[in-house]
N, CA, C and O atoms as a Tinker XYZ file with bonds, in Angstrom:
   488  protein
     1  N    157.391000  104.975000  123.153000    73     2
     2  CA   156.986000  105.735000  124.323000    64     1     3
     3  C    155.392000  105.695000  123.325000    63     2     4     5
     4  O    155.402000  105.405000  122.129000    81     3
     5  N    154.523000  105.931000  123.848000    73     3     6
     6  CA   152.960000  105.532000  123.728000    64     5     7
     7  C    152.416000  107.151000  123.888000    63     6     8     9
     8  O    152.425000  107.990000  124.788000    81     7
     9  N    151.896000  107.077000  122.351000    73     7    10
    10  CA   150.187000  107.836000  122.257000    64     9    11
    11  C    148.921000  108.143000  122.239000    63    10    12    13
    12  O    148.086000  107.504000  121.599000    81    11
    13  N    148.678000  109.129000  122.928000    73    11    14
    14  CA   146.809000  108.774000  123.376000    64    13    15
    15  C    146.288000  110.468000  122.780000    63    14    16    17
    16  O    146.690000  111.624000  122.912000    81    15
    17  N    145.132000  109.726000  122.057000    73    15    18
    18  CA   144.854000  110.978000  121.280000    64    17    19
    19  C    142.971000  110.867000  121.599000    63    18    20    21
    20  O    142.294000  110.111000  120.903000    81    19
    21  N    142.147000  111.967000  123.038000    73    19    22
    22  CA   141.445000  111.820000  122.740000    64    21    23
    23  C    139.927000  111.535000  121.951000    63    22    24    25
    24  O    140.014000  110.708000  121.044000    81    23
    25  N    138.833000  111.996000  122.135000    73    23    26
    26  CA   137.639000  112.515000  121.470000    64    25    27
    27  C    136.444000  112.198000  121.911000    63    26    28    29
    28  O    136.288000  111.400000  122.835000    81    27
    29  N    135.715000  112.641000  121.453000    73    27    30
    30  CA   134.100000  113.087000  121.614000    64    29    31
    31  C    133.488000  113.901000  122.962000    63    30    32    33
    32  O    132.335000  113.701000  123.345000    81    31
    33  N    134.621000  115.068000  123.792000    73    31    34
    34  CA   133.944000  115.594000  124.360000    64    33    35
    35  C    133.329000  116.476000  123.752000    63    34    36    37
    36  O    133.625000  116.489000  122.557000    81    35
    37  N    132.176000  117.656000  124.224000    73    35    38
    38  CA   131.490000  118.367000  124.009000    64    37    39
    39  C    130.438000  119.139000  125.138000    63    38    40    41
    40  O    130.720000  119.479000  126.287000    81    39
    41  N    129.155000  119.293000  124.426000    73    39    42
    42  CA   128.013000  120.373000  125.704000    64    41    43
    43  C    126.842000  118.816000  125.500000    63    42    44    45
    44  O    126.628000  118.228000  124.440000    81    43
    45  N    126.488000  118.610000  126.338000    73    43    46
    46  CA   125.302000  118.165000  126.574000    64    45    47
    47  C    124.609000  118.208000  127.795000    63    46    48    49
    48  O    124.910000  117.354000  128.628000    81    47
    49  N    123.689000  119.081000  128.085000    73    47    50
    50  CA   122.623000  118.581000  129.406000    64    49    51
    51  C    122.464000  117.640000  131.182000    63    50    52    53
    52  O    122.185000  116.473000  131.457000    81    51
    53  N    122.610000  118.163000  131.554000    73    51    54
    54  CA   122.598000  117.141000  132.894000    64    53    55
    55  C    121.338000  115.999000  132.352000    63    54    56    57
    56  O    120.194000  116.223000  131.956000    81    55
    57  N    122.135000  114.640000  132.535000    73    55    58
    58  CA   120.971000  113.640000  132.548000    64    57    59
    59  C    121.777000  112.773000  131.133000    63    58    60    61
    60  O    121.987000  111.576000  130.932000    81    59
    61  N    121.987000  113.631000  130.576000    73    59    62
    62  CA   122.302000  112.827000  129.000000    64    61    63
    63  C    123.643000  111.956000  129.201000    63    62    64    65
    64  O    124.034000  111.738000  130.348000    81    63
    65  N    124.621000  111.265000  127.661000    73    63    66
    66  CA   124.835000  110.949000  127.914000    64    65    67
    67  C    126.086000  111.314000  126.932000    63    66    68    69
    68  O    125.714000  111.961000  125.953000    81    67
    69  N    128.025000  110.939000  126.991000    73    67    70
    70  CA   128.993000  110.955000  126.059000    64    69    71
    71  C    128.910000  109.734000  126.068000    63    70    72    73
    72  O    128.166000  108.842000  126.476000    81    71
    73  N    129.955000  109.898000  125.457000    73    71    74
    74  CA   131.304000  108.503000  124.820000    64    73    75
    75  C    132.582000  108.472000  125.100000    63    74    76    77
    76  O    133.002000  107.410000  124.641000    81    75
    77  N    133.570000  109.146000  125.683000    73    75    78
    78  CA   134.958000  109.764000  124.879000    64    77    79
    79  C    136.168000  108.672000  124.514000    63    78    80    81
    80  O    136.338000  107.621000  125.131000    81    79
    81  N    136.719000  108.985000  123.745000    73    79    82
    82  CA   137.098000  107.504000  122.946000    64    81    83
    83  C    139.115000  108.663000  122.911000    63    82    84    85
    84  O    139.611000  109.749000  122.610000    81    83
    85  N    139.474000  107.115000  123.545000    73    83    86
    86  CA   141.359000  106.992000  123.557000    64    85    87
    87  C    141.709000  106.277000  122.524000    63    86    88    89
    88  O    141.358000  105.097000  122.517000    81    87
    89  N    142.553000  106.855000  121.302000    73    87    90
    90  CA   143.438000  105.716000  120.819000    64    89    91
    91  C    144.894000  105.924000  120.773000    63    90    92    93
    92  O    145.706000  106.664000  120.217000    81    91
    93  N    144.860000  104.827000  121.700000    73    91    94
    94  CA   147.044000  104.744000  121.464000    64    93    95
    95  C    147.110000  104.096000  120.600000    63    94    96    97
    96  O    146.357000  103.246000  120.126000    81    95
    97  N    148.798000  104.777000  120.127000    73    95    98
    98  CA   149.511000  104.019000  119.068000    64    97    99
    99  C    151.036000  103.990000  118.925000    63    98   100   101
   100  O    150.908000  104.113000  120.143000    81    99
   101  N    151.625000  103.973000  118.810000    73    99   102
   102  CA   153.479000  103.559000  119.494000    64   101   103
   103  C    153.075000  102.084000  120.165000    63   102   104   105
   104  O    152.197000  101.248000  119.950000    81   103
   105  N    154.483000  102.257000  121.335000    73   103   106
   106  CA   153.807000  100.879000  122.088000    64   105   107
   107  C    154.114000  100.630000  122.706000    63   106   108   109
   108  O    155.087000  100.728000  123.453000    81   107
   109  N    152.632000   99.850000  122.432000    73   107   110
   110  CA   150.990000  100.059000  122.931000    64   109   111
   111  C    151.275000   98.497000  124.251000    63   110   112   113
   112  O    150.422000   98.257000  125.105000    81   111
   113  N    152.297000   97.839000  124.151000    73   111   114
   114  CA   152.652000   96.957000  123.982000    64   113   115
   115  C    153.011000   97.576000  126.590000    63   114   116   117
   116  O    152.475000   97.204000  127.634000    81   115
   117  N    153.987000   98.430000  126.281000    73   115   118
   118  CA   154.263000   98.711000  127.553000    64   117   119
   119  C    153.041000   99.653000  127.959000    63   118   120   121
   120  O    153.242000  100.771000  127.485000    81   119
   121  N    152.006000   99.601000  128.575000    73   119   122
   122  CA   151.324000  100.022000  129.390000    64   121   123
   123  C    149.751000   99.102000  128.646000    63   122   124   125
   124  O    148.887000   99.114000  127.769000    81   123
   125  N    150.389000   98.290000  130.023000    73   123   126
   126  CA   148.837000   97.447000  130.348000    64   125   127
   127  C    147.925000   98.318000  130.739000    63   126   128   129
   128  O    146.782000   98.281000  130.282000    81   127
   129  N    148.223000   98.998000  131.419000    73   127   130
   130  CA   146.130000   99.882000  132.119000    64   129   131
   131  C    145.914000  101.005000  131.075000    63   130   132   133
   132  O    146.429000  101.416000  130.035000    81   131
   133  N    145.221000  101.192000  131.629000    73   131   134
   134  CA   144.773000  102.312000  131.119000    64   133   135
   135  C    143.562000  103.559000  131.705000    63   134   136   137
   136  O    142.922000  103.086000  132.644000    81   135
   137  N    143.242000  104.635000  131.444000    73   135   138
   138  CA   142.411000  105.072000  132.524000    64   137   139
   139  C    142.352000  106.758000  132.337000    63   138   140   141
   140  O    143.200000  107.585000  132.000000    81   139
   141  N    141.165000  106.836000  132.660000    73   139   142
   142  CA   141.085000  108.645000  132.090000    64   141   143
   143  C    140.758000  109.203000  133.830000    63   142   144   145
   144  O    140.266000  108.429000  134.651000    81   143
   145  N    141.194000  110.898000  134.233000    73   143   146
   146  CA   141.837000  111.940000  134.469000    64   145   147
   147  C    140.463000  112.846000  134.533000    63   146   148   149
   148  O    139.394000  112.401000  134.115000    81   147
   149  N    140.609000  114.250000  135.139000    73   147   150
   150  CA   139.263000  115.196000  134.677000    64   149   151
   151  C    140.336000  115.926000  135.272000    63   150   152   153
   152  O    141.354000  115.592000  135.878000    81   151
   153  N    139.656000  117.384000  134.819000    73   151   154
   154  CA   140.625000  118.625000  135.444000    64   153   155
   155  C    139.416000  119.622000  134.847000    63   154   156   157
   156  O    139.146000  119.907000  133.681000    81   155
   157  N    138.871000  119.990000  135.954000    73   155   158
   158  CA   137.357000  120.892000  136.350000    64   157   159
   159  C    138.661000  122.801000  136.957000    63   158   160   161
   160  O    139.790000  123.004000  137.405000    81   159
   161  N    137.200000  123.796000  136.443000    73   159   162
   162  CA   138.344000  125.033000  135.928000    64   161   163
   163  C    138.117000  125.295000  137.310000    63   162   164   165
   164  O    137.045000  125.398000  137.907000    81   163
   165  N    139.746000  125.426000  137.895000    73   163   166
   166  CA   140.343000  126.107000  139.329000    64   165   167
   167  C    140.452000  124.979000  139.961000    63   166   168   169
   168  O    140.066000  125.119000  141.121000    81   167
   169  N    140.966000  123.425000  139.620000    73   167   170
   170  CA   140.869000  123.259000  140.300000    64   169   171
   171  C    142.140000  121.702000  139.513000    63   170   172   173
   172  O    142.615000  121.377000  138.425000    81   171
   173  N    142.146000  121.190000  141.060000    73   171   174
   174  CA   143.651000  120.137000  140.808000    64   173   175
   175  C    143.296000  118.669000  139.568000    63   174   176   177
   176  O    142.115000  118.374000  139.389000    81   175
   177  N    144.165000  118.045000  138.977000    73   175   178
   178  CA   143.186000  117.253000  138.275000    64   177   179
   179  C    142.678000  115.696000  139.400000    63   178   180   181
   180  O    143.298000  115.520000  140.448000    81   179
   181  N    141.461000  114.655000  138.961000    73   179   182
   182  CA   141.153000  114.279000  139.890000    64   181   183
   183  C    141.293000  113.039000  138.866000    63   182   184   185
   184  O    141.312000  113.182000  137.643000    81   183
   185  N    141.409000  111.547000  139.677000    73   183   186
   186  CA   141.397000  110.344000  138.846000    64   185   187
   187  C    140.167000  110.401000  138.906000    63   186   188   189
   188  O    139.557000  111.218000  139.596000    81   187
   189  N    139.639000  109.516000  138.170000    73   187   190
   190  CA   138.133000  108.552000  137.632000    64   189   191
   191  C    138.224000  107.628000  136.942000    63   190   192   193
   192  O    137.147000  107.148000  136.588000    81   191
   193  N    139.431000  106.988000  136.459000    73   191   194
   194  CA   138.852000  105.707000  136.131000    64   193   195
   195  C    139.744000  104.751000  136.163000    63   194   196   197
   196  O    140.485000  105.349000  135.383000    81   195
   197  N    140.537000  103.432000  136.462000    73   195   198
   198  CA   141.757000  102.820000  135.789000    64   197   199
   199  C    141.327000  100.972000  135.903000    63   198   200   201
   200  O    141.019000  100.079000  136.693000    81   199
   201  N    141.561000  101.244000  134.636000    73   199   202
   202  CA   141.632000   99.553000  134.207000    64   201   203
   203  C    142.728000   99.227000  133.308000    63   202   204   205
   204  O    143.426000   99.900000  132.550000    81   203
   205  N    142.644000   97.375000  133.772000    73   203   206
   206  CA   144.454000   96.552000  133.249000    64   205   207
   207  C    143.264000   95.040000  132.544000    63   206   208   209
   208  O    142.880000   93.905000  132.824000    81   207
   209  N    143.126000   96.273000  131.360000    73   207   210
   210  CA   142.667000   95.034000  130.503000    64   209   211
   211  C    143.070000   92.863000  129.984000    63   210   212   213
   212  O    142.426000   91.891000  129.591000    81   211
   213  N    144.582000   93.228000  130.379000    73   211   214
   214  CA   144.130000   91.820000  130.484000    64   213   215
   215  C    143.667000   91.356000  132.299000    63   214   216   217
   216  O    143.562000   90.186000  132.667000    81   215
   217  N    143.540000   92.059000  132.827000    73   215   218
   218  CA   142.898000   91.102000  134.267000    64   217   219
   219  C    141.925000   91.358000  135.274000    63   218   220   221
   220  O    141.631000   90.954000  136.400000    81   219
   221  N    141.268000   92.776000  133.828000    73   219   222
   222  CA   140.233000   93.523000  134.919000    64   221   223
   223  C    139.724000   93.938000  135.629000    63   222   224   225
   224  O    138.547000   94.244000  135.817000    81   223
   225  N    140.686000   94.006000  136.179000    73   223   226
   226  CA   141.028000   94.814000  137.691000    64   225   227
   227  C    140.675000   97.044000  137.162000    63   226   228   229
   228  O    141.231000   97.941000  136.529000    81   227
   229  N    139.627000   96.852000  137.859000    73   227   230
   230  CA   138.756000   98.101000  137.996000    64   229   231
   231  C    139.040000   99.268000  138.992000    63   230   232   233
   232  O    138.982000   99.074000  140.206000    81   231
   233  N    139.310000  100.333000  138.522000    73   231   234
   234  CA   138.911000  101.413000  139.852000    64   233   235
   235  C    138.083000  102.373000  138.932000    63   234   236   237
   236  O    138.292000  102.546000  137.731000    81   235
   237  N    137.196000  102.917000  139.618000    73   235   238
   238  CA   136.230000  103.491000  139.461000    64   237   239
   239  C    136.142000  104.814000  140.973000    63   238   240   241
   240  O    135.670000  104.421000  142.040000    81   239
   241  N    136.687000  106.416000  140.826000    73   239   242
   242  CA   135.972000  107.024000  141.357000    64   241   243
   243  C    134.552000  106.570000  142.146000    63   242   244   245
   244  O    133.593000  105.902000  141.758000    81   243
   245  N    134.824000  107.174000  143.311000    73   243   246
   246  CA   133.864000  107.382000  144.499000    64   245   247
   247  C    132.982000  107.876000  143.219000    63   246   248   249
   248  O    132.257000  107.154000  142.535000    81   247
   249  N    133.180000  109.091000  143.075000    73   247   250
   250  CA   131.952000  110.765000  141.939000    64   249   251
   251  C    130.900000  109.900000  141.382000    63   250   252   253
   252  O    129.671000  109.903000  141.451000    81   251
   253  N    132.113000  108.878000  140.588000    73   251   254
   254  CA   131.453000  108.493000  138.821000    64   253   255
   255  C    130.943000  107.046000  139.100000    63   254   256   257
   256  O    130.402000  106.384000  138.215000    81   255
   257  N    131.117000  106.630000  140.236000    73   255   258
   258  CA   130.356000  104.746000  140.202000    64   257   259
   259  C    128.637000  104.918000  139.960000    63   258   260   261
   260  O    127.888000  105.650000  140.607000    81   259
   261  N    128.359000  104.216000  139.084000    73   259   262
   262  CA   127.573000  103.719000  138.755000    64   261   263
   263  C    126.918000  104.397000  137.231000    63   262   264   265
   264  O    125.895000  103.928000  136.732000    81   263
   265  N    127.837000  105.795000  136.477000    73   263   266
   266  CA   127.439000  106.289000  136.282000    64   265   267
   267  C    128.635000  106.187000  135.083000    63   266   268   269
   268  O    128.026000  105.368000  134.394000    81   267
   269  N    129.810000  106.403000  134.378000    73   267   270
   270  CA   130.090000  105.777000  133.635000    64   269   271
   271  C    130.429000  104.814000  133.990000    63   270   272   273
   272  O    130.005000  104.250000  134.998000    81   271
   273  N    131.703000  104.199000  132.858000    73   271   274
   274  CA   131.998000  103.086000  132.876000    64   273   275
   275  C    132.875000  103.004000  131.098000    63   274   276   277
   276  O    132.519000  103.198000  129.936000    81   275
   277  N    134.303000  102.555000  131.893000    73   275   278
   278  CA   134.808000  102.082000  131.281000    64   277   279
   279  C    135.388000  100.878000  130.921000    63   278   280   281
   280  O    135.621000   99.933000  131.673000    81   279
   281  N    135.834000  101.036000  128.532000    73   279   282
   282  CA   135.559000   99.635000  127.808000    64   281   283
   283  C    137.089000   99.785000  127.071000    63   282   284   285
   284  O    137.599000  100.897000  126.943000    81   283
   285  N    137.732000   98.601000  126.624000    73   283   286
   286  CA   138.406000   99.135000  125.560000    64   285   287
   287  C    138.020000   98.122000  124.290000    63   286   288   289
   288  O    137.221000   97.208000  124.491000    81   287
   289  N    138.437000   98.260000  123.373000    73   287   290
   290  CA   138.681000   97.675000  121.900000    64   289   291
   291  C    140.182000   97.392000  121.238000    63   290   292   293
   292  O    140.774000   98.031000  120.368000    81   291
   293  N    140.788000   95.574000  122.354000    73   291   294
   294  CA   142.240000   96.131000  121.618000    64   293   295
   295  C    142.386000   95.694000  119.993000    63   294   296   297
   296  O    143.486000   95.358000  119.556000    81   295
   297  N    141.181000   95.727000  119.133000    73   295   298
   298  CA   142.160000   95.532000  118.171000    64   297   299
   299  C    141.552000   97.014000  117.120000    63   298   300   301
   300  O    141.320000   97.063000  115.912000    81   299
   301  N    141.438000   98.132000  118.241000    73   299   302
   302  CA   141.452000   99.196000  117.270000    64   301   303
   303  C    142.713000   99.949000  118.289000    63   302   304   305
   304  O    143.360000  100.898000  117.846000    81   303
   305  N    143.000000   99.292000  119.943000    73   303   306
   306  CA   143.868000  100.334000  120.811000    64   305   307
   307  C    143.427000  101.031000  120.769000    63   306   308   309
   308  O    144.159000  101.935000  120.367000    81   307
   309  N    141.656000  101.626000  121.105000    73   307   310
   310  CA   140.968000  102.534000  122.119000    64   309   311
   311  C    140.185000  101.897000  123.294000    63   310   312   313
   312  O    139.689000  100.803000  123.565000    81   311
   313  N    140.341000  103.335000  123.955000    73   311   314
   314  CA   139.594000  102.467000  125.124000    64   313   315
   315  C    138.714000  104.553000  125.183000    63   314   316   317
   316  O    138.934000  105.728000  124.891000    81   315
   317  N    137.802000  103.689000  125.736000    73   315   318
   318  CA   136.241000  104.568000  125.766000    64   317   319
   319  C    136.317000  104.995000  127.177000    63   318   320   321
   320  O    137.266000  104.770000  127.928000    81   319
   321  N    134.896000  105.830000  127.563000    73   319   322
   322  CA   134.253000  106.286000  128.657000    64   321   323
   323  C    132.475000  106.824000  128.873000    63   322   324   325
   324  O    131.893000  107.904000  128.980000    81   323
   325  N    132.139000  105.555000  128.859000    73   323   326
   326  CA   130.745000  105.540000  128.707000    64   325   327
   327  C    130.861000  106.427000  129.997000    63   326   328   329
   328  O    131.716000  106.266000  130.867000    81   327
   329  N    129.283000  107.969000  129.999000    73   327   330
   330  CA   129.870000  107.909000  130.614000    64   329   331
   331  C    128.149000  109.128000  130.346000    63   330   332   333
   332  O    128.038000  109.958000  129.444000    81   331
   333  N    126.938000  108.782000  131.573000    73   331   334
   334  CA   125.631000  108.690000  131.784000    64   333   335
   335  C    125.710000  109.495000  132.693000    63   334   336   337
   336  O    126.707000  109.817000  133.338000    81   335
   337  N    124.056000  110.053000  132.826000    73   335   338
   338  CA   123.599000  110.823000  133.523000    64   337   339
   339  C    123.963000  111.972000  133.807000    63   338   340   341
   340  O    123.235000  112.644000  134.537000    81   339
   341  N    125.163000  112.500000  133.318000    73   339   342
   342  CA   126.002000  113.313000  133.429000    64   341   343
   343  C    125.420000  114.328000  133.990000    63   342   344   345
   344  O    124.275000  114.566000  133.606000    81   343
   345  N    126.098000  115.322000  135.176000    73   343   346
   346  CA   126.362000  116.167000  135.582000    64   345   347
   347  C    126.605000  117.791000  135.613000    63   346   348   349
   348  O    126.919000  117.987000  134.439000    81   347
   349  N    126.641000  118.881000  136.166000    73   347   350
   350  CA   127.445000  120.283000  135.652000    64   349   351
   351  C    128.285000  119.519000  136.464000    63   350   352   353
   352  O    129.181000  119.398000  135.629000    81   351
   353  N    128.686000  118.931000  137.396000    73   351   354
   354  CA   129.984000  118.811000  138.907000    64   353   355
   355  C    130.745000  118.245000  137.477000    63   354   356   357
   356  O    131.937000  118.526000  137.597000    81   355
   357  N    130.624000  117.900000  136.826000    73   355   358
   358  CA   131.130000  116.698000  135.588000    64   357   359
   359  C    132.272000  116.800000  134.673000    63   358   360   361
   360  O    133.165000  115.999000  134.396000    81   359
   361  N    131.910000  118.480000  134.113000    73   359   362
   362  CA   132.176000  119.541000  134.000000    64   361   363
   363  C    133.639000  119.636000  134.069000    63   362   364   365
   364  O    134.132000  119.912000  135.163000    81   363
   365  N    134.273000  119.479000  133.230000    73   363   366
   366  CA   135.831000  119.192000  132.869000    64   365   367
   367  C    137.001000  118.967000  131.454000    63   366   368   369
   368  O    136.556000  118.599000  130.366000    81   367
   369  N    138.173000  119.182000  131.612000    73   367   370
   370  CA   138.483000  118.873000  130.786000    64   369   371
   371  C    138.947000  117.389000  131.493000    63   370   372   373
   372  O    139.444000  117.271000  132.613000    81   371
   373  N    138.554000  115.949000  130.231000    73   371   374
   374  CA   139.013000  114.556000  130.274000    64   373   375
   375  C    140.492000  114.114000  129.465000    63   374   376   377
   376  O    140.829000  114.303000  128.296000    81   375
   377  N    141.047000  113.601000  130.342000    73   375   378
   378  CA   143.232000  113.468000  129.796000    64   377   379
   379  C    142.593000  111.949000  129.772000    63   378   380   381
   380  O    141.707000  111.700000  130.591000    81   379
   381  N    143.238000  110.418000  128.389000    73   379   382
   382  CA   143.692000  110.096000  129.115000    64   381   383
   383  C    144.650000  109.514000  129.393000    63   382   384   385
   384  O    145.599000  110.043000  128.815000    81   383
   385  N    145.119000  108.235000  130.295000    73   383   386
   386  CA   145.955000  108.115000  130.892000    64   385   387
   387  C    146.379000  106.664000  130.702000    63   386   388   389
   388  O    145.690000  105.659000  130.878000    81   387
   389  N    147.862000  106.766000  130.241000    73   387   390
   390  CA   148.238000  104.876000  130.356000    64   389   391
   391  C    149.709000  104.686000  131.366000    63   390   392   393
   392  O    150.462000  105.646000  131.529000    81   391
   393  N    149.981000  103.335000  131.995000    73   391   394
   394  CA   150.626000  102.587000  132.677000    64   393   395
   395  C    151.191000  101.822000  132.188000    63   394   396   397
   396  O    151.436000  101.886000  130.984000    81   395
   397  N    151.818000  100.283000  133.385000    73   395   398
   398  CA   152.049000   99.664000  133.072000    64   397   399
   399  C    151.175000   99.155000  134.334000    63   398   400   401
   400  O    150.832000   98.049000  133.916000    81   399
   401  N    150.486000   99.306000  135.887000    73   399   402
   402  CA   149.342000   98.402000  135.928000    64   401   403
   403  C    148.838000  100.218000  136.145000    63   402   404   405
   404  O    149.281000  101.337000  135.885000    81   403
   405  N    146.973000   99.223000  137.142000    73   403   406
   406  CA   146.260000  100.236000  137.564000    64   405   407
   407  C    146.420000  101.108000  138.658000    63   406   408   409
   408  O    145.803000  102.162000  138.807000    81   407
   409  N    147.714000  100.391000  139.819000    73   407   410
   410  CA   147.751000  101.164000  140.690000    64   409   411
   411  C    148.580000  102.833000  139.721000    63   410   412   413
   412  O    148.161000  103.969000  139.502000    81   411
   413  N    149.469000  102.325000  139.505000    73   411   414
   414  CA   150.633000  103.192000  138.200000    64   413   415
   415  C    149.391000  104.127000  137.947000    63   414   416   417
   416  O    149.075000  104.901000  138.850000    81   415
   417  N    148.611000  104.104000  136.688000    73   415   418
   418  CA   147.887000  104.893000  136.437000    64   417   419
   419  C    147.291000  105.500000  137.223000    63   418   420   421
   420  O    146.996000  106.565000  136.680000    81   419
   421  N    146.806000  105.466000  138.511000    73   419   422
   422  CA   145.867000  106.428000  139.591000    64   421   423
   423  C    146.973000  107.097000  140.486000    63   422   424   425
   424  O    146.767000  108.062000  141.222000    81   423
   425  N    148.167000  106.454000  140.323000    73   423   426
   426  CA   149.046000  108.072000  141.237000    64   425   427
   427  C    149.457000  108.021000  140.340000    63   426   428   429
   428  O    148.469000  108.332000  139.675000    81   427
   429  N    150.538000  107.794000  139.349000    73   427   430
   430  CA   151.152000  108.585000  138.427000    64   429   431
   431  C    150.945000  108.021000  136.720000    63   430   432   433
   432  O    151.420000  107.193000  135.943000    81   431
   433  N    150.394000  108.588000  136.750000    73   431   434
   434  CA   150.426000  107.526000  135.099000    64   433   435
   435  C    151.957000  108.321000  134.066000    63   434   436   437
   436  O    152.424000  109.400000  133.702000    81   435
   437  N    152.143000  107.082000  134.018000    73   435   438
   438  CA   153.287000  107.007000  132.120000    64   437   439
   439  C    153.287000  108.381000  131.136000    63   438   440   441
   440  O    154.110000  109.294000  131.073000    81   439
   441  N    152.409000  108.226000  130.616000    73   439   442
   442  CA   151.518000  108.786000  129.252000    64   441   443
   443  C    150.382000  109.141000  129.838000    63   442   444   445
   444  O    149.721000  108.561000  130.700000    81   443
   445  N    150.179000  110.382000  129.163000    73   443   446
   446  CA   148.955000  111.353000  129.241000    64   445   447
   447  C    148.891000  111.487000  127.260000    63   446   448   449
   448  O    149.696000  111.451000  126.330000    81   447
   449  N    146.965000  111.697000  127.514000    73   447   450
   450  CA   146.687000  112.089000  126.265000    64   449   451
   451  C    146.541000  114.130000  126.196000    63   450   452   453
   452  O    146.935000  114.748000  127.185000    81   451
   453  N    146.158000  114.659000  125.380000    73   451   454
   454  CA   145.771000  115.729000  124.868000    64   453   455
   455  C    144.648000  116.532000  125.844000    63   454   456   457
   456  O    144.584000  117.694000  126.244000    81   455
   457  N    143.904000  115.497000  126.007000    73   455   458
   458  CA   142.159000  115.928000  126.354000    64   457   459
   459  C    141.433000  116.473000  126.032000    63   458   460   461
   460  O    141.561000  117.527000  125.407000    81   459
   461  N    140.280000  115.872000  126.389000    73   459   462
   462  CA   139.091000  116.745000  126.016000    64   461   463
   463  C    137.805000  117.486000  126.503000    63   462   464   465
   464  O    136.883000  116.880000  127.049000    81   463
   465  N    137.800000  118.516000  126.326000    73   463   466
   466  CA   136.431000  119.425000  127.203000    64   465   467
   467  C    135.030000  119.334000  126.825000    63   466   468   469
   468  O    134.271000  119.819000  125.986000    81   467
   469  N    134.988000  118.028000  128.355000    73   467   470
   470  CA   133.339000  117.991000  128.429000    64   469   471
   471  C    132.834000  118.933000  129.479000    63   470   472   473
   472  O    133.342000  119.411000  130.493000    81   471
   473  N    131.350000  119.070000  128.741000    73   471   474
   474  CA   130.601000  120.630000  129.396000    64   473   475
   475  C    128.725000  119.832000  129.774000    63   474   476   477
   476  O    127.861000  119.746000  128.901000    81   475
   477  N    128.593000  119.504000  130.810000    73   475   478
   478  CA   127.359000  119.470000  131.884000    64   477   479
   479  C    127.138000  120.883000  131.616000    63   478   480   481
   480  O    128.082000  121.674000  131.616000    81   479
   481  N    125.805000  121.281000  131.363000    73   479   482
   482  CA   125.118000  122.523000  131.064000    64   481   483
   483  C    123.372000  122.150000  131.874000    63   482   484   485
   484  O    122.460000  121.477000  131.394000    81   483
   485  N    123.425000  122.958000  133.357000    73   483   486
   486  CA   122.359000  122.753000  134.186000    64   485   487
   487  C    120.191000  123.115000  133.339000    63   486   488
   488  O    119.209000  122.939000  134.060000    81   487
């Protein structure tokens, strides 16, 4: 089992930045790829980014390309999502996800965090 705990959400004005963190614990060797999803009120959960930190394979949703950056700190078992130039439409609960490959993260993650709220005011 892998446990994922997100933090870093909050309220920010449009154009601002936030950095989300996701700490992984448990059998982290079973999750080579990690990523982020988000779910806005009344909408389905959508993919944001996935990354395999072993080979660098990274995929971003078109809606966040150039604004969001995923990174990781292996020593801390932590994945970060740096979000810049935030827009009101980025408002959502952001979930950390993990799986064996980036493809699996995108299609059907094995592990999920509990989510952290990001609210962008106009």
